BALOBA-1460 file (C-alpha; in Angstrom, 3 decimals):
// residues 142
<rec num="1" residu="l" x="-0.749" y="-80.139" z="218.931"/>
<rec num="2" residu="i" x="-4.035" y="-79.705" z="220.699"/>
<rec num="3" residu="i" x="-4.076" y="-80.227" z="224.452"/>
<rec num="4" residu="i" x="-7.332" y="-80.651" z="226.296"/>
<rec num="5" residu="k" x="-8.265" y="-81.463" z="229.895"/>
<rec num="6" residu="s" x="-10.641" y="-84.303" z="230.500"/>
<rec num="7" residu="n" x="-11.643" y="-85.518" z="233.964"/>
<rec num="8" residu="g" x="-8.724" y="-83.629" z="235.503"/>
<rec num="9" residu="r" x="-6.106" y="-85.358" z="233.310"/>
<rec num="10" residu="q" x="-4.291" y="-83.712" z="230.479"/>
<rec num="11" residu="k" x="-4.499" y="-85.347" z="227.066"/>
<rec num="12" residu="s" x="-2.288" y="-84.453" z="224.145"/>
<rec num="13" residu="s" x="-2.827" y="-85.071" z="220.444"/>
<rec num="14" residu="g" x="0.868" y="-85.038" z="219.529"/>
<rec num="15" residu="g" x="4.233" y="-86.592" z="220.272"/>
<rec num="16" residu="n" x="3.221" y="-90.241" z="220.073"/>
<rec num="17" residu="l" x="4.045" y="-92.876" z="217.443"/>
<rec num="18" residu="s" x="0.432" y="-94.096" z="217.526"/>
<rec num="19" residu="n" x="-0.519" y="-90.780" z="215.868"/>
<rec num="20" residu="v" x="0.822" y="-92.246" z="212.619"/>
<rec num="21" residu="f" x="-2.360" y="-94.354" z="212.510"/>
<rec num="22" residu="k" x="-4.811" y="-91.613" z="213.427"/>
<rec num="23" residu="k" x="-7.150" y="-89.848" z="211.043"/>
<rec num="24" residu="t" x="-5.646" y="-87.248" z="208.734"/>
<rec num="25" residu="q" x="-8.881" y="-85.368" z="208.077"/>
<rec num="26" residu="p" x="-10.850" y="-83.305" z="210.606"/>
<rec num="27" residu="y" x="-13.133" y="-85.381" z="212.825"/>
<rec num="28" residu="k" x="-15.398" y="-84.926" z="215.804"/>
<rec num="29" residu="i" x="-13.956" y="-86.256" z="219.061"/>
<rec num="30" residu="k" x="-16.244" y="-88.909" z="220.594"/>
<rec num="31" residu="n" x="-18.506" y="-87.692" z="223.404"/>
<rec num="32" residu="s" x="-17.380" y="-84.116" z="222.837"/>
<rec num="33" residu="k" x="-18.304" y="-80.968" z="220.970"/>
<rec num="34" residu="l" x="-14.678" y="-80.581" z="219.861"/>
<rec num="35" residu="i" x="-13.501" y="-81.094" z="216.315"/>
<rec num="36" residu="q" x="-9.929" y="-82.307" z="215.901"/>
<rec num="37" residu="i" x="-8.213" y="-80.634" z="212.939"/>
<rec num="38" residu="p" x="-4.942" y="-82.529" z="212.552"/>
<rec num="39" residu="v" x="-1.755" y="-80.888" z="211.366"/>
<rec num="40" residu="s" x="-1.281" y="-81.842" z="207.733"/>
<rec num="41" residu="t" x="0.752" y="-84.954" z="207.051"/>
<rec num="42" residu="l" x="2.357" y="-86.136" z="203.841"/>
<rec num="43" residu="p" x="0.734" y="-88.941" z="201.879"/>
<rec num="44" residu="i" x="2.218" y="-92.410" z="202.482"/>
<rec num="45" residu="s" x="5.050" y="-91.374" z="204.863"/>
<rec num="46" residu="r" x="2.701" y="-89.448" z="207.199"/>
<rec num="47" residu="f" x="5.542" y="-87.029" z="208.023"/>
<rec num="48" residu="p" x="4.098" y="-83.847" z="209.538"/>
<rec num="49" residu="f" x="3.959" y="-80.743" z="207.360"/>
<rec num="50" residu="m" x="4.699" y="-78.149" z="210.024"/>
<rec num="51" residu="g" x="7.304" y="-75.535" z="210.894"/>
<rec num="52" residu="t" x="9.644" y="-77.549" z="213.114"/>
<rec num="53" residu="f" x="9.770" y="-80.538" z="210.765"/>
<rec num="54" residu="n" x="10.183" y="-78.365" z="207.673"/>
<rec num="55" residu="i" x="13.035" y="-76.396" z="209.217"/>
<rec num="56" residu="a" x="14.751" y="-79.634" z="210.251"/>
<rec num="57" residu="t" x="14.471" y="-81.222" z="206.788"/>
<rec num="58" residu="g" x="15.450" y="-78.172" z="204.731"/>
<rec num="59" residu="f" x="13.945" y="-75.974" z="202.034"/>
<rec num="60" residu="n" x="14.094" y="-78.487" z="199.150"/>
<rec num="61" residu="f" x="12.240" y="-81.202" z="201.072"/>
<rec num="62" residu="f" x="9.837" y="-78.524" z="202.307"/>
<rec num="63" residu="k" x="8.908" y="-77.571" z="198.721"/>
<rec num="64" residu="f" x="8.669" y="-81.235" z="197.711"/>
<rec num="65" residu="s" x="6.332" y="-81.827" z="200.680"/>
<rec num="66" residu="y" x="4.134" y="-78.860" z="199.773"/>
<rec num="67" residu="y" x="3.647" y="-80.109" z="196.236"/>
<rec num="68" residu="q" x="2.782" y="-83.605" z="197.491"/>
<rec num="69" residu="l" x="-0.062" y="-82.115" z="199.529"/>
<rec num="70" residu="f" x="-1.125" y="-79.794" z="196.710"/>
<rec num="71" residu="f" x="-1.269" y="-82.506" z="194.037"/>
<rec num="72" residu="c" x="-3.130" y="-84.866" z="196.388"/>
<rec num="73" residu="k" x="-5.651" y="-82.071" z="196.974"/>
<rec num="74" residu="s" x="-5.044" y="-82.181" z="200.718"/>
<rec num="75" residu="y" x="-6.016" y="-79.341" z="202.989"/>
<rec num="76" residu="i" x="-3.117" y="-77.685" z="204.800"/>
<rec num="77" residu="n" x="-3.252" y="-76.973" z="208.510"/>
<rec num="78" residu="y" x="0.203" y="-75.522" z="209.114"/>
<rec num="79" residu="e" x="1.548" y="-75.083" z="212.638"/>
<rec num="80" residu="i" x="4.368" y="-72.690" z="213.505"/>
<rec num="81" residu="h" x="5.812" y="-72.256" z="216.993"/>
<rec num="82" residu="p" x="6.923" y="-68.760" z="218.061"/>
<rec num="83" residu="i" x="10.468" y="-70.020" z="218.794"/>
<rec num="84" residu="e" x="10.846" y="-70.807" z="215.091"/>
<rec num="85" residu="f" x="11.120" y="-67.058" z="214.500"/>
<rec num="86" residu="l" x="14.261" y="-66.807" z="216.631"/>
<rec num="87" residu="s" x="17.890" y="-67.353" z="215.731"/>
<rec num="88" residu="f" x="20.349" y="-68.498" z="218.393"/>
<rec num="89" residu="g" x="23.286" y="-66.303" z="217.353"/>
<rec num="90" residu="k" x="21.413" y="-63.168" z="216.369"/>
<rec num="91" residu="d" x="18.958" y="-63.098" z="219.257"/>
<rec num="92" residu="n" x="21.568" y="-63.744" z="221.995"/>
<rec num="93" residu="l" x="19.605" y="-66.615" z="223.488"/>
<rec num="94" residu="d" x="20.569" y="-68.559" z="226.576"/>
<rec num="95" residu="n" x="22.435" y="-71.842" z="225.902"/>
<rec num="96" residu="s" x="19.377" y="-73.803" z="227.036"/>
<rec num="97" residu="f" x="17.707" y="-72.841" z="223.726"/>
<rec num="98" residu="k" x="20.309" y="-74.781" z="221.696"/>
<rec num="99" residu="v" x="18.169" y="-77.922" z="221.957"/>
<rec num="100" residu="h" x="15.417" y="-76.479" z="219.735"/>
<rec num="101" residu="t" x="15.319" y="-77.708" z="216.147"/>
<rec num="102" residu="g" x="16.562" y="-75.117" z="213.682"/>
<rec num="103" residu="i" x="17.527" y="-72.544" z="216.306"/>
<rec num="104" residu="s" x="20.938" y="-72.120" z="214.665"/>
<rec num="105" residu="i" x="19.356" y="-71.321" z="211.280"/>
<rec num="106" residu="s" x="19.132" y="-67.607" z="210.608"/>
<rec num="107" residu="l" x="15.763" y="-65.909" z="210.722"/>
<rec num="108" residu="e" x="16.401" y="-64.679" z="207.161"/>
<rec num="109" residu="k" x="16.691" y="-68.276" z="205.939"/>
<rec num="110" residu="k" x="13.536" y="-69.295" z="207.825"/>
<rec num="111" residu="m" x="11.638" y="-66.289" z="206.472"/>
<rec num="112" residu="e" x="12.638" y="-67.263" z="202.936"/>
<rec num="113" residu="m" x="10.843" y="-70.571" z="203.520"/>
<rec num="114" residu="y" x="7.803" y="-69.021" z="205.202"/>
<rec num="115" residu="n" x="7.460" y="-66.278" z="202.572"/>
<rec num="116" residu="w" x="7.535" y="-68.924" z="199.859"/>
<rec num="117" residu="l" x="4.870" y="-70.951" z="201.721"/>
<rec num="118" residu="f" x="2.540" y="-68.025" z="202.411"/>
<rec num="119" residu="n" x="2.746" y="-66.830" z="198.810"/>
<rec num="120" residu="r" x="2.006" y="-70.360" z="197.517"/>
<rec num="121" residu="l" x="-0.901" y="-70.773" z="199.944"/>
<rec num="122" residu="k" x="-2.458" y="-67.482" z="198.826"/>
<rec num="123" residu="k" x="-2.089" y="-68.573" z="195.202"/>
<rec num="124" residu="d" x="-3.173" y="-72.226" z="195.531"/>
<rec num="125" residu="y" x="-5.715" y="-72.270" z="198.376"/>
<rec num="126" residu="d" x="-8.537" y="-70.367" z="200.023"/>
<rec num="127" residu="v" x="-6.912" y="-69.429" z="203.325"/>
<rec num="128" residu="i" x="-9.373" y="-69.772" z="206.217"/>
<rec num="129" residu="t" x="-9.263" y="-69.792" z="210.017"/>
<rec num="130" residu="l" x="-9.550" y="-72.914" z="212.178"/>
<rec num="131" residu="k" x="-12.989" y="-71.682" z="213.245"/>
<rec num="132" residu="q" x="-14.087" y="-71.539" z="209.601"/>
<rec num="133" residu="m" x="-12.605" y="-75.007" z="209.006"/>
<rec num="134" residu="s" x="-14.547" y="-76.389" z="211.978"/>
<rec num="135" residu="k" x="-17.802" y="-74.891" z="210.695"/>
<rec num="136" residu="y" x="-17.122" y="-76.232" z="207.201"/>
<rec num="137" residu="h" x="-16.510" y="-79.699" z="208.671"/>
<rec num="138" residu="e" x="-19.703" y="-79.563" z="210.762"/>
<rec num="139" residu="d" x="-21.810" y="-78.353" z="207.829"/>
<rec num="140" residu="n" x="-20.534" y="-81.062" z="205.492"/>
<rec num="141" residu="n" x="-20.453" y="-84.063" z="207.861"/>
<rec num="142" residu="h" x="-23.951" y="-84.333" z="209.296"/>
């Protein structure tokens, strides 16, 4: 999710059903110097490949999703929220945190998933920063 301010109004790139029809590859935002680098989505279904969704759908679907992206030769822009590294029971969180997806899953279980992902990424991809991805996009799309 990228949030920008334009003419005093806040605009958000996430949380809207119309995003299903948006571009899945990086693109330059009209009348701007910004490059939008979307979170990776699965082919056909366009489900997001990101921490919250992967925790909600479980480890088996997570691995299945990864291999869909890998075999389709898709780039992976993976987003993780800090709260995904907390566990409701173990971290003694206030009841208001119960609404967060996966908060009842233990950190150990989440780390199993993330360790698997990071090891696969190191093996299967060249891991780069968003800044490097933006430069790569600019250099190859002029």
